[in-house]
C-alpha positions as CSV (number, residue, x, y, z in Angstrom):
1,M,-14.5,-14.6,-11.6
2,R,-13.3,-12.4,-14.4
3,P,-10.2,-10.4,-13.2
4,A,-9.3,-9.6,-16.8
5,L,-12.7,-7.9,-17.3
6,D,-12.2,-5.9,-14.1
7,L,-8.7,-5.0,-15.0
8,R,-9.7,-3.7,-18.4
9,A,-12.6,-1.8,-17.0
10,H,-10.4,-0.2,-14.4
11,L,-7.6,0.7,-16.8
12,D,-9.9,2.1,-19.5
13,T,-11.3,5.0,-17.3
14,R,-9.9,8.5,-17.6
15,G,-9.5,8.8,-13.9
16,T,-7.3,5.7,-13.8
17,A,-5.2,7.0,-16.7
18,I,-4.6,10.2,-14.8
19,L,-3.9,8.4,-11.6
20,L,-1.4,6.0,-13.2
21,T,0.3,8.8,-15.1
22,I,0.8,10.8,-11.9
23,S,1.8,7.6,-10.0
24,L,4.5,6.7,-12.6
25,I,5.8,10.3,-12.5
26,A,6.0,10.2,-8.7
27,I,7.7,6.8,-8.7
28,V,10.4,7.9,-11.2
29,A,10.9,11.2,-9.4
30,F,11.3,9.6,-6.0
31,A,13.6,6.9,-7.4
32,A,15.8,9.5,-8.9
33,L,15.7,11.6,-5.7
34,G,16.7,8.6,-3.6
35,G,19.2,6.9,-5.9
36,L,20.8,9.7,-8.0
37,L,21.1,12.4,-5.4
38,Q,22.4,10.3,-2.5
39,P,26.1,10.5,-3.5
40,L,25.8,14.3,-3.7
41,I,24.6,14.8,-0.1
42,T,26.0,11.9,1.9
43,P,29.5,12.1,3.5
44,D,30.7,8.8,2.0
45,E,29.4,9.7,-1.5
46,T,27.7,6.4,-2.0
47,S,24.2,5.4,-3.0
48,V,22.5,3.0,-0.6
49,F,19.6,0.8,-1.8
50,E,18.0,0.7,1.6
51,I,17.7,4.5,1.6
52,T,16.4,4.6,-1.9
53,A,13.8,1.9,-1.1
54,F,12.7,3.9,2.0
55,I,12.2,7.1,0.0
56,L,10.3,5.3,-2.7
57,A,8.0,3.7,-0.2
58,L,6.6,7.2,0.6
59,P,4.7,7.8,-2.6
60,L,3.7,4.1,-2.7
61,S,2.1,4.4,0.7
62,L,-0.3,6.9,-1.0
63,I,-0.7,5.3,-4.4
64,I,-1.6,1.8,-3.1
65,P,-4.6,2.9,-1.0
66,I,-5.9,5.0,-3.9
67,V,-5.6,2.1,-6.4
68,A,-7.1,-0.5,-4.0
69,V,-10.0,1.5,-2.7
70,M,-11.0,2.7,-6.2
71,I,-11.0,-0.8,-7.5
72,I,-13.0,-2.3,-4.6
73,A,-15.4,0.6,-3.8
74,G,-15.5,2.7,-7.0
75,E,-18.5,1.1,-8.5
76,W,-20.5,1.4,-5.3
77,S,-19.8,5.1,-5.2
78,D,-20.7,5.8,-8.8
79,G,-23.7,3.5,-8.8
80,S,-22.5,1.2,-11.6
81,I,-22.3,-1.8,-9.3
82,Q,-25.9,-2.6,-10.2
83,N,-25.0,-3.1,-13.8
84,T,-22.1,-5.3,-12.8
85,F,-24.2,-7.5,-10.7
86,L,-26.8,-7.8,-13.4
87,Q,-24.2,-8.8,-16.0
88,R,-22.2,-11.0,-13.7
89,P,-24.4,-13.0,-11.3
90,G,-22.6,-14.0,-8.1
91,R,-21.5,-11.2,-5.9
92,T,-18.8,-13.3,-4.3
93,G,-17.2,-14.0,-7.6
94,V,-17.2,-10.3,-8.5
95,L,-15.6,-9.4,-5.2
96,I,-12.8,-12.0,-5.6
97,S,-12.2,-10.8,-9.1
98,K,-11.8,-7.2,-7.9
99,V,-9.5,-8.2,-5.1
100,I,-7.3,-10.1,-7.6
101,T,-7.3,-7.1,-9.9
102,A,-6.2,-4.8,-7.1
103,V,-3.4,-7.1,-6.1
104,V,-2.2,-7.5,-9.7
105,V,-2.1,-3.7,-10.3
106,V,-0.4,-3.0,-7.0
107,A,2.1,-5.8,-7.6
108,V,3.1,-4.4,-11.0
109,L,3.6,-0.9,-9.6
110,V,5.6,-2.2,-6.7
111,A,7.8,-4.4,-8.9
112,L,8.4,-1.5,-11.2
113,S,9.2,0.8,-8.3
114,F,11.9,-1.4,-6.7
115,A,13.4,-2.2,-10.1
116,L,13.7,1.6,-10.6
117,A,15.1,1.9,-7.1
118,A,17.8,-0.6,-7.8
119,L,18.7,1.0,-11.1
120,A,18.7,4.5,-9.7
121,T,20.9,3.4,-6.8
122,W,23.4,1.7,-9.2
123,V,23.5,4.6,-11.6
124,G,23.7,7.2,-8.9
125,G,26.5,5.4,-7.1
126,E,28.6,4.7,-10.3
127,L,28.1,8.1,-12.0
128,F,27.9,10.6,-9.3
129,G,29.7,9.0,-6.3
130,E,32.0,6.3,-5.1
131,G,29.8,3.3,-5.8
132,A,26.5,1.7,-4.9
133,N,25.8,-0.2,-1.7
134,F,23.5,-3.2,-2.0
135,D,24.7,-4.9,1.3
136,S,21.3,-4.6,2.9
137,F,19.3,-5.4,-0.2
138,D,17.5,-8.5,1.1
139,S,16.5,-7.0,4.5
140,A,15.5,-3.6,3.0
141,L,13.4,-5.3,0.3
142,A,11.7,-7.6,2.8
143,S,10.8,-4.9,5.3
144,Q,9.5,-2.4,2.7
145,L,7.5,-5.1,0.9
146,A,6.0,-6.2,4.2
147,M,5.0,-2.6,5.0
148,L,3.5,-2.1,1.6
149,A,1.7,-5.4,1.8
150,A,0.2,-4.3,5.1
151,T,-0.9,-1.0,3.4
152,L,-2.6,-3.0,0.6
153,L,-4.4,-5.4,3.0
154,F,-5.7,-2.5,5.1
155,S,-6.8,-0.5,2.1
156,L,-8.7,-3.5,0.7
157,A,-10.3,-4.2,4.1
158,V,-11.5,-0.6,4.6
159,G,-12.6,-0.3,1.0
160,L,-14.6,-3.4,1.3
161,A,-16.1,-2.5,4.7
162,L,-17.1,1.1,3.8
163,Q,-17.9,0.6,0.1
164,S,-17.3,4.2,-0.5
165,T,-14.4,5.8,-2.4
166,V,-14.3,8.9,-0.3
167,L,-14.7,7.3,3.1
168,G,-12.4,4.4,2.1
169,L,-9.6,6.8,1.0
170,L,-10.0,8.9,4.2
171,A,-9.6,5.8,6.3
172,A,-6.9,4.1,4.3
173,I,-4.7,7.2,4.1
174,G,-5.7,9.0,7.3
175,F,-5.6,6.2,9.8
176,P,-2.0,5.2,9.3
177,F,-1.1,8.9,9.6
178,V,-2.9,9.2,12.9
179,I,-1.3,6.1,14.2
180,G,2.2,7.3,13.2
181,T,1.5,10.6,15.0
182,A,0.2,8.7,18.0
183,S,3.4,6.6,18.1
184,G,5.5,9.7,18.4
185,I,3.3,11.0,21.2
186,A,3.4,7.6,23.0
187,A,7.2,7.7,22.8
188,I,7.3,11.2,24.3
189,T,4.9,10.4,27.1
190,G,6.4,7.1,28.0
191,S,3.0,5.7,28.9
192,E,3.0,1.9,28.6
193,T,-0.8,1.7,28.3
194,F,-0.9,4.3,25.5
195,T,2.1,2.6,23.8
196,D,0.3,-0.8,23.9
197,V,-2.9,0.6,22.4
198,V,-1.0,2.3,19.6
199,R,1.1,-0.8,19.0
200,A,-2.1,-2.9,18.7
201,L,-3.3,-0.6,15.9
202,D,0.0,-0.1,14.1
203,L,-0.3,-2.6,11.2
204,Q,2.7,-1.3,9.2
205,T,5.2,-1.6,12.1
206,A,3.8,-5.0,13.0
207,A,4.3,-6.2,9.4
208,M,8.0,-5.0,9.4
209,V,8.6,-6.7,12.7
210,L,7.1,-9.9,11.2
211,A,9.4,-9.5,8.2
212,D,12.4,-9.2,10.5
213,G,11.5,-12.5,12.2
214,Q,11.2,-10.8,15.7
215,A,7.5,-10.8,16.0
216,T,5.5,-12.0,19.0
217,A,1.8,-13.0,19.2
218,F,1.0,-9.3,19.9
219,E,2.0,-8.4,16.3
220,L,-0.9,-10.5,15.1
221,L,-3.4,-8.2,16.9
222,P,-3.3,-5.4,14.3
223,L,-3.8,-7.9,11.5
224,A,-7.0,-9.2,13.3
225,V,-8.3,-5.7,14.2
226,L,-7.5,-3.8,11.0
227,V,-7.7,-6.4,8.3
228,L,-9.7,-9.6,9.3
229,L,-12.5,-7.9,11.2
230,P,-13.3,-5.1,8.7
231,A,-12.8,-7.6,5.8
232,A,-15.3,-10.1,7.3
233,Y,-17.8,-7.3,7.8
234,G,-17.2,-6.1,4.3
235,V,-17.8,-9.5,2.8
236,W,-21.1,-9.8,4.8
237,R,-22.2,-6.3,3.7
238,W,-21.1,-6.9,0.0
239,N,-23.4,-9.9,-0.2
240,R,-26.4,-8.3,1.4
241,R,-26.3,-4.6,0.6
242,E,-29.2,-3.4,-1.6
243,V,-28.3,-1.8,-4.9
244,G,-30.4,0.5,-7.0
């Protein structure tokens, strides 16, 4: 395993430089939008960390799949994985190294994001309003981190299973959107069967419920269906797929 090598290889590309630049701009912009502008539009003129964290999770839910899928599947898509395997014998070691790299990059982005969220909330409340509200800091942080962790796990799983940047991104970004839309339809129709099917495929909601400590065994089903099964298939395919 050589995560430092994968990290350097990933960060040295022009595409990654553009992606990280856009990501940082989006993170700063959404942090400012959530923390600084809250006192100007809310009736009590306060800046609430929970709201800032929720707003900041929106760009992160797109950034995380892009980063994770590019790291896991990028070399399969551009054909450079053959050189990697020739230089670094042991496919399993390469895979573990790439997973560690993806987790490290995402962890840094998430830590920076929530640090900016806290700062923007404090600055916005103190300068433009009647103060900052951090009363729900622990619960808000736990729920948002759980949702983002679920996004990362799903993105890694589909990137590993599909081993294609385009298909991986379509699945990692598109599937949660479809499930979110289906959840709204299920609530409107009131169908218990439809609701249970959607619930069994809603990994983000299951993760937030788990973080709140209110989960049942049913909340483990999305983890098995959307993470464990595709990841297991991806590991099998990773070690057996022909390159060349």
